[in-house]
C-alpha positions in Angstrom: -7.3 146.1 -68.8 -5.4 149.3 -69.2 -2.0 150.5 -68.7 -1.1 153.2 -65.8 2.2 155.2 -66.0 1.6 156.5 -62.3 4.9 154.8 -61.3 6.9 156.7 -63.8 5.4 160.2 -62.5 6.3 158.8 -58.9 9.9 157.9 -60.0 10.3 161.1 -61.6 9.2 162.9 -58.2 11.7 160.8 -56.2 14.5 161.5 -58.7 13.5 165.1 -58.4 13.0 165.3 -62.1 10.5 167.2 -64.5 8.9 166.1 -67.5 11.3 168.3 -69.5 14.1 166.5 -67.7 12.7 163.1 -68.8 12.4 164.3 -72.4 16.1 165.5 -72.4 17.5 162.7 -70.5 15.4 159.8 -72.4 15.6 161.5 -75.9 11.8 161.4 -76.2 9.3 164.0 -77.7 6.8 166.2 -75.9 4.2 164.0 -78.0 5.3 161.0 -76.3 5.3 162.6 -72.9 1.6 163.9 -73.6 0.7 160.3 -74.4 2.1 158.9 -71.2 0.1 161.7 -69.3 -2.8 160.6 -70.9 -2.4 157.0 -70.4 -2.4 156.4 -74.2 -0.4 153.6 -76.0 3.3 154.3 -76.5 5.8 152.2 -78.5 8.2 150.0 -76.6 10.9 151.7 -78.2 10.1 154.9 -76.1 9.6 152.6 -73.0 13.0 151.3 -73.6 14.6 154.6 -73.8 12.8 155.8 -70.6 14.1 152.8 -68.7 17.7 153.1 -70.3 17.8 156.9 -69.2 16.2 156.3 -65.7 18.2 152.9 -65.1 15.1 151.0 -64.4 12.8 148.3 -65.4 9.1 148.4 -67.2 7.7 147.5 -63.6 9.3 150.5 -62.3 7.5 152.8 -64.9 4.0 151.2 -65.6 1.5 148.9 -64.3 -1.5 146.8 -65.7 -5.0 147.8 -64.0 -7.5 145.1 -64.6 -11.0 146.1 -65.9 -13.3 146.9 -63.1 -16.1 144.2 -62.7 -19.6 145.2 -62.6 -20.8 146.1 -59.4 -17.3 146.6 -57.9 -15.5 150.2 -57.2 -12.1 150.8 -58.3 -9.8 151.5 -55.1 
């Protein structure tokens, strides 16, 4: 299983915000944004700051993607 932050990027689009706005509004570093962009691991502290800054919940910015089973194609 892996974490996808596609919901975060959609939320930013819906709120007409850029990644720079996210960094300023949520007090997170460019390194953290780079990790989010790559789908890398990020601390819960950063996730909490994002949720607080964007007035949302974890489910609004991330989702768990199950591993692909052998013989299945990802949709």
